[in-house]
Structures are given as C-alpha cells and as structure tokens.
C-alpha positions as CSV (number, residue, x, y, z in Angstrom):
1,X,-1.7,18.3,-2.6
2,X,-2.5,17.8,1.1
3,X,0.8,19.1,2.4
4,X,1.0,22.2,0.1
5,X,3.8,23.0,-2.4
6,X,6.3,25.5,-2.7
7,X,7.3,28.1,0.0
8,X,4.1,27.5,1.9
9,X,4.9,23.7,2.5
10,X,3.9,22.4,5.2
11,X,6.9,21.5,8.2
12,X,5.2,18.1,8.8
13,X,5.5,16.6,5.4
14,X,8.7,14.9,6.4
15,X,7.0,13.5,9.7
16,X,3.8,12.7,7.9
17,X,5.7,10.6,5.0
18,X,7.7,8.6,7.6
19,X,4.7,7.9,9.7
20,X,2.9,6.3,6.6
21,X,6.3,4.5,5.8
22,X,6.7,3.2,9.2
23,X,3.2,1.7,9.7
24,X,3.3,0.3,6.1
25,X,6.7,-1.5,7.0
26,X,5.3,-3.0,10.2
27,X,2.2,-4.4,8.4
28,X,4.3,-6.1,5.9
29,X,6.9,-7.3,8.3
30,X,4.3,-8.6,11.1
31,X,2.0,-10.6,9.0
32,X,2.1,-13.3,6.4
33,X,0.3,-12.3,3.4
34,X,-1.4,-15.3,1.2
35,X,-4.0,-14.9,-1.4
36,X,-7.3,-16.1,-0.9
37,X,-8.0,-19.9,-0.6
38,X,-8.8,-21.0,-4.0
39,X,-7.2,-18.3,-5.8
40,X,-3.8,-18.8,-7.9
41,X,-1.2,-16.5,-8.5
42,X,-1.7,-16.7,-12.2
43,X,-5.5,-15.3,-11.8
44,X,-4.5,-12.2,-10.2
45,X,-4.7,-9.2,-12.7
46,X,-1.9,-6.8,-13.0
47,X,-4.1,-4.5,-15.2
48,X,-4.1,-0.7,-14.4
49,X,-6.4,2.0,-14.9
50,X,-6.2,5.8,-14.5
51,X,-4.6,8.7,-16.2
52,X,-3.3,11.5,-13.3
53,X,-2.7,8.6,-11.1
54,X,-2.8,5.0,-11.5
55,X,-4.3,2.3,-9.6
56,X,-5.2,-1.6,-10.1
57,X,-8.1,-2.1,-12.3
58,X,-9.1,-5.0,-9.9
59,X,-8.3,-4.5,-6.4
60,X,-5.9,-7.2,-4.8
61,X,-7.1,-9.0,-2.0
62,X,-5.0,-10.7,0.4
63,X,-5.4,-12.6,3.6
64,X,-3.0,-11.6,6.5
65,X,-1.9,-14.1,9.1
66,X,0.2,-13.0,12.0
67,X,3.9,-14.1,11.7
68,X,5.1,-16.4,14.3
69,X,8.7,-17.0,14.9
C-alpha cells in the first residue's frame, strides 16, 4: 500500500488519487481512441488473469488520435 493505512495514513492520499483521476480523465477526453488498423472489436480478448489484483491476460492496444472539435 503506497500511502499506508490506519492512523499513519499519508495526508496526501486524497491529492494523489485526485491527480491520477484528473490526468486519466484528460487523456480520455482529449483523444479519440481506436483499435489498431486491421483489428476488429470481436477479436479483443476480455479474459482476466490474477488472484489478488486482476489485469488483462492480453494487453489492450489502442491508437490515440487528437480530438478535434
């Protein structure tokens, strides 16, 4: 646990989580995300792997293009 837990929890926990969420939201909003050329949506694997934490068995690969209004 990077921020600790219980009484000795890091006071910057809320700020750290907010910064990560803000950065992720800006990346999702500022780009148009597409699958690589030649890849169909049906081919994307949704399988999970792991025990304590889950992650994709096969990494998701997307191509970002700047979002233009």
